[in-house]
N, C-alpha and C positions, 0 to 999 in steps of 0.2 A: 289672522287674529280677528279681523272683522267678522268673518263667517262664524268663527268659534264663539266669540262673545256673544253675537246675535243668537246662535243656537242655544248656548248654555243657559242664558238668562230666561230664555222662552221654553226650553225643553220640558220642564215639569208640566205646564199647560198644555203643550202640544202633545205630549205622551199620554196624558190623562185623557184628553179628548180622544186620541187614537185608540186607547185601549179600554177606556171606561172603567179603569182601575181606581182603587183608592189612593189617597196621598202617599200613604206608607208603601203600597206596592210599586207605585211609580218611583218612589225613592230607592227601592230595591233594584228596580230595573236600571236606574241611572248609575246605581253603585256598581251593578254588574257590568255596564259599559266602561266604567272606570277601571275595573280590575282587568277586563279584556284589553283596554286601552294601554294598560301598563305592559301587558305582554306583547302587544303590537309594537309599543315603542322599543321595547328590548329586542325584539326579532329584527325589526327593520334597521335599528341602529347597529346591531351586531352584523348584519349583512352588509350595510353600508360601509362599515369599518373593515370587514373582511375583504371586500372588493375594492375599497378605495373609491367608489363611485359614489357621489353625492347627489347629482342633479336628477337621475331617474328615481331615486329614493325619496325625492320631494316632490317631483312633477306628477308621478303616478298618484300618490295619495291626494294631491290637489285635484286631479281628474275625477278620482274616485268621490271626493267630497262634491264636486260640481254635479256629478251624476246622481248622488244621493239627494242633494237638495232639490234637484230638478224633479226627481221621481216623487219625493214627500211633498212637493208644491203643486204636482199635477194630479197625483192619485189620492183618492179619498178612503182608501181601504186601510183599515187599522193597522194590520200587521205588516203590510208593506211599508207604511210609513215608519213603523218601529224599525224595521229591518234597514231601511234606507237611512234613517238618522242614526242608527247605530253604526253603520259603515261609515258615515261622515265623521262621527266622533272618533272612531278607531282610526281612521286615515288621518285625522288632524294630529292626534297624539303620535302617530307612528313617524310623522315627518319633523318633529321637534329635534330629535337628535341630530339627523343629517343636516337639517337647515342650520342649526347652531354651529356646526363644523364647517360650513361654506366659508365663512369669513377667514377661517385659519388657512385657507388655500392661498390666500393673497395678502394676508396681514401676519405681522409677527410682533411679539412683545408687547409694548404699550399700545401700538397702533391696533393690535387684535383686541385687546381690552376695550379701548375707545370705540372701535367697530362695533363689537357686541353691545355695549352701553348704548351707542346711537341707535342700533337696529331695535333694541328692546324699547328705547324711548319713543322712536317714531311709531312702533306698533301699539303702544298705549293709547294712542289716539283711537284705536278700534275699540277700546273699551267703552267709548262714548258713541262711536259711530254705528257699531253694530246693533246695540240694543234700541238706540234711537230708531233705526231703520225699522226694526221688527214692530216697535210700538206704534210708529207711524203707519205702517202697513196694516196692523191690526185695527187700528181706529179708523183707517179709511176704507177697509174691505170688511171688517168683521171676522176675519178669520186670519190664520198665520200662513196660508198658502201662498199669497203674493209676496210676502217677506222671504219666505223659504225659496222661491223662484228667483228673487232678487239676489240671493246669496251665491248663486251660480256665478255671477260676475267677479266678485272678489277671489272665489276659488280658481276661476280660469286665470285671472290676474296673477295670482300666486304662482300659477304653473308657467305663465308666460314670463314674468320676472326671472324665475329661476332658470328657464331655458336660456333667455338672453344673457343673463349674468355668466352662467357657467359656459356658454358658447364663446363670450367675449373672453373668459379667463383662459380658454383653450387656444384662442387665436395666437397670441404672442408667442407661446411655447412652440406652436407649429411654425410660425416664421422664424423663430430663432433656429430650429432644427433645419429648416430649409436653407437659411443662411449658412449654417454650419457645414452643411453638405455642399453647397456652392463654393464655399471657401476651400473646402478639402480637395475639390476638383481643380 
């Protein structure tokens, strides 16, 4: 969420600088990203539901986000920046469905509701941190590029947390299966 809030609040200015387009045309571009994001969310969520796999449906988008922010932060070519930032937005929106399904893998009933509420409450801190980071970097450097490069870290952290969380969720099931096999012998 930190990376998404940071990007979303700065996107119009970044994309206008990258394209040289009018405010209206940049608005249409961002709206187009939104429409494509809805499609990405539906496709990734449906595939995650069909396969029952959640972690890779979150980890891969986080890695794409990290790569997109790194590219946009290093390269000054307008259309490469637009494509990189478009990919980051689509990836972020695509991971929302599977990410919200992860707590349901180990929580049920009221605990699941409380878990989702806690997750959403904690991520709201990102609504301050992300835009603050981008503003700080813009003021310090005069461009958004350092801020975009800094967004690589929360994107990679998201992938890492999801990897560790889903790996730890699988461990007890594997141990129980091994214990059951041992008991059967």
